[in-house]
N, C-alpha and C positions, 0 to 999 in steps of 0.2 A: 355849425353850431348844433348843438341838441337843448330840446327843450322836454327842461323836467316837470309833468305835470303832477301835482299835487293833487292824489286821489284823498278821499275823505269813508268813513262807514257811512253806508248805506249810497243812494244815489247820486251818482256824480255828473249828470246830465248834462248842466253848463259847461263842463270841462270837455264833453263830446262836440258841445257847438263850438268852442272855442277851438279847438285844434283843428276837426274837419276839413275845413279850408285849406290847411297848411300840410298839412300828415303826409302828402305824396311830394313831398319837396325836403321835407327833413325828420329827420329822427325824436319819435318820440319818446320818453320815456316814464312810465307810471312811478311815480315815487309816494311813499307814507313817513320817510323819515328824510326831507330834502336836502337840510345840512349833510347831513351823511353822504347821502348819493350824491350829492354837488358838489362836495371835497373830491370826493373819488374818481368821478368824472373829470375833474381841475388837474387832479393829482399826471390823471393823464394826458393832459396838454388841449383838453376839450374845452371847449367854449360852451359855456352853460347858461341857458336862459329859465328862469324857475318862472311856473304860472301856479296863480291860482284864480279860481271861480269861488265867490264867496257871498252867500247870503248875512242877510245880518246877524243868526244865531249861531250860525259858522265863526265870522267874524269875532263874535266875542269868544267863542271859547276859543281860538288859534290867534288875537292879535299877537300875543306877545312870541309867536312861533315867528307869525308873520316879519314882524321887526325885527326879529333877529334874523332870520336869513336875507332881508331886506339888506342891513348893513354889511354883508358879507359878498351878497351877488345880484347881477340886475335883477329885478323882480316884477314880474307883471301881474296884475290883479283887476278880473272882470267880475262880473256878475252883479245881479241888484243891490247888492252893499255900495260895491263901487261906484254903481253910478246914483246913488242916495247921498253917500258922503266920500268923494273922493278926496277932500282937502284931508280929513285926518289920516289915511292911508297915506298922501303924500309927508306929512311931519311925521308919519314911523318911519319913513326912508323907502316907501314903494318908491319905484323910479317911475313905473308906466302904470297909470290907471287908467282904466278903458270905460270910457261914461259915454259911449254909443256905440251904435252896431260893429261887434268886434270882427266881420267879415274882412271888413278891410283895413280895422286898427292891427291886428295882430301880425300879418304881413308887416304894414309899413314898421312896428316896432321891430323885428327879426331887421328888419334891410338897413333901419336906421344903427343898430346893435354892430353889423356888418361894416356898414359904409361911412355910414354920418347922416346927417343930415337933420332938415328942422323939425318939427314938434307931429308927430305921425296924428292923421287924422283921429276924431273920435275918442282921442289920448289927452290926458293931463299929467303935466311933468313940472317938474321946477329947474328952472334955469337959473343962474346966477343969482340966486336965493330970492327967486318970485314964480310964482307960479303962473303956468302959460297953459295955455288951451289949443288944441288942434281943429281943424276948421271939422264941421260936422257934415258928414256924408250920410245918407240914408241909402241903403240898397236895397233891391228887389231878394223876394229871398227865394234864390235860385240853389246856393251852397247846401250840399249834403247836411243832416243832423244828426250824423254818426260818426260813430270812430273804430276804424276798424284795427288801428294799433293799439288804442286803450280796450278795444272788447267791449265797447257801451253801443249799445243800442236805444235809446231814451223815446218817449214819445217826438211824435212829429210837429215840430211848430208852424200850425196853418195858418196863426194871424197874430203879428205883432203891434202891439200898444193898444188904445183902447180910444172911441169916442169918448167915452165917458171920464169925470174929474172927482170920483169919490177921494175924498180927501183923506182917506186911511192905505190909500193904495198909491203903486207907485208904475205900473204898469201903463200909465198914460203917457208917462214922459219920456216914450221908445220915439218922439217922432210920427208922422202920418201912419193913417194905419194901415197897414198892408198886407194881402194876403197871398201864401204861396201857390202859384198855378196850378193846376192840377195835374198837368202831366207831369209836373215833377215830383210832386206827392208820389204818383204812380211809379215812379222810377224809384223812389227809394222804399216803399210797397214793398217790390220786386224784391229789395235787398234784402228785408225783414224775413218776409215769405219762405225765401230760398234757404234762408239761417235757419228758421225752423220758428219764427218769433211770427205767429198768427192772429195775436190782438196785437190790433193797432190802436192804440190810443194818440191821440193829438194835442197838443199843447194851443192851448187861445184862450185871451184874458174872459170873452164870452164866446161860449161853441157854437149857438144855433147863430152866431152873425158872421158862419164863413163866406167869403164872397159876397158879403154885402156891399151897398156902392155907397152909404153914407154912414158906415158903421154903427149903424142904428137901429136898421130895416131888414128881415131876415130876407134872407134871398133862398128861396126854396128851390130852383134849379140847379143853382149851387151847391148847396145841400145833397140833396140826391144823386146828385152826378160823382159828387164827392164819396159818398157811402157807396154807390153801387159798383162803381171803381173798383173800391176797396175789395169788397166781396165777391169781386170779377175775377180778381188775382189774387185769391183764395185767403183773404183774409178776415178776418171779424172785429168789423171798428165800433171805438166806443166815442162816444160822443153825446156831450151835455151833463158827465161825469169826469168826476178828477182826471185828469187833470184841466178840463175842458168845461168847466161849470158855466153856468148861463144866469141871465139876468129872468127876470117875472115874465117882462113884456114879450120875451121871443116863445115861452112856452105855451104855445098858442092854438087852439085845434089842428089849422091847417097846417103847421111847421110838425108836429106831433103825428097826424097821419100821414106826414113825407116818410120822415124818419124812421118809423117805429119799422114798418118791413127789413130793414136792412141795419137797424144799429144793434151787436151783441148786447148791450146795458137795458135792464130795468129799472135803471135806477136815473133818478136826473135829480141835478142840486140844483139848486134855486136861492138865490141871494136874498135875504131880508135884509137881514144886519142888526135890524132893530124896527121896534112895533110902534114908536116914538117917532109922530110925524113929524113933531120939532128938531129931532136928532136926524131924523130923515133928512130934511131940508137943509142943516145945518153942513153936515157932510158932504151933499151935493149929489145923493143916490140920482136924485129925477126920477123916483117911482115913489107912489103911496102903498099903506098896507093893503089895502082894497086888491089891486093886483098880483099880489102874491096869492090871495086868498083864489084870485082866479085861476092861478096858475096851476095851485093844487089841486084843483078842481076837474081842471084841465088833464093832467097828468097821470090821476087815479081815472078818469073814463078811458085812458088810452090805456090802461095796462102799466102804467110805469110807478115806481114808487116815488114820492116825491119827497126830497130829506132838503129840510129848510135849512142856512147857514144865520146864524143869530152871532151879535159880538154882544158878548156884554163889556161895562167897564167904559164906554166910549168916554173922552173930553167932555166934559159937559154932562152927563148922563146925572139925573134927579130922581129924587123918590118915586116920582110920579110915570117917567118914561122906564124905570124896573118896573113899576104896577103893569102898565100898558103892556110892554114887553112880555112878561109872563100870561097876560090874560091872553094875549095874544098865542105865544106858544101854545097854552093847553088850550086856546080852539082849533088849531092847527092838527094838535097831535089826533081830537076827536073827527077830524077831518080826513086822515086819515094820511098823516105826514109822520115823519120822521125828522127830531129836529137834531143838527150840527151844531153844540154850542162850542164858540171859541170866546176867545178874554181877549181884547183889544192887545194890540203888538205894538207898539211904537217903532214905526221905519224910518230912518232919515232919509232924506228928500221929498218924504209927503208934505202937504199942508200943516197933517195934523202936529208933527215932530218936533217935540220940544216941550209938549203939553200931555202932563201927567193923565194917566186913568184913572177913574173913579174908582175905588176899591170894591172888590167883591162884592154885590150884595146878599144878603142872606137869603134871600126870595130865590136869586138863581141856584144857591146851592140843594135848597127845599125843592123846587120844580126838578132839576136831576136827579136828587133823592127820591121824588116820587112817580118821575117817568123815566125811570133808567133803564127800562126796557126799549124806549122807541128814543133813545137821547144817544148821540155818538160824540166822536169829536176827545180832544186834547183839554178841557176845561182846566182842570188843576195845574198840568204842566204847564199852559201858557201864562196863566197867573206866575208862576213865577219865570218862566222866560219873559215876561214884561216885567218885573225887577230886577232881573238879575242884567237887561237892557242897562238900564239907568245907572244901576251900580259898576258895570265895567266901564262905561262912557267916564264915571267918577275917577274910576280908577286910570284910565286915560290921562288924563288931565294931568293928574298926577305926577304919572311917570314924562309925559311932556314934556312940565313944569321942569320937574330934576333935572332931566335931559338939556332943556336949554338953559338951565343953570349950570349945570357940567359943561357944558359946553362952553359959554360964556367964560367961565372962572380961565378955564383952560387957553 
């Protein structure tokens, strides 16, 4: 069995995570043209399993390719988009959609391909025309997070899932909150440092909640142990900035005092999302605006650059919400913060999926233009992406309708 790993331009972190648990047993072949490479391997008598790890932006760009590959070869799709919308992928012909922890799903899928058997855990399939789901299994974070065969050494996932339930986010759907044990992180860091990768970044829904026992209260001992260990192993740890941004409640004097001697970053990413108290409640953020201002003050006192994330165009946003958010952003800039502007991206599997964003308000454009030296992000690009997601789903609906009609007619 050869695993054909579809790689894309840019980071392929998800694929590294996917193949890491099985690459010691199976041959992993990277591909940019899975149809060509699968055909070549098949012509040599090799059995091929094609792997995809898809975010929603990748899915809308490559769904036709996925459908084409899946019509010819057994295909596995995992990643955040698979978790959010497995049914559409199955309708497109994908044989296995991974909807839970892939560390147990992929080995079971391979075994089923080689030996037969029932529905693999954490996986959805179509059997006899009906969609079936395997049992849900939650793993301890003990597997390596890098792929030697693909040469990909991504940020180290230290926490999986989230205790909060933000309506625009998917991460809380990954089961109970789990933290990677420190000794396991240390073993991975040793590998990275040995390969000359000294900049150690982490993946966590809330960076400053690593080791938290309740998923909401910072564990300062765990944080300092993590960062100190990385330093002692020759790494420079980055925590509290992408891709381990943090929530405002965790940006406290105690936490900042504890992490400052160890972290390499002087940038702290703080989620506000909207300054409308009404929308904060509607999207279940679980905090108010005042705590964000306090976080910005704390970050500045301890010598950090506070970068505040804001999402424009949230469903239900009205004129008053926009005005409140723009006023607050101006206030935060005067307090020394930078603003990272986002536009609402509809993600399958989230409570807000199916609700369209509000049209981008002129006040946001005015703010970006006025404070361009203090504004970051891909605001205008995300506006286009948001629109493209809905357009693509309309295309897929037409495609599936035609495919079903053609199949019925034949």
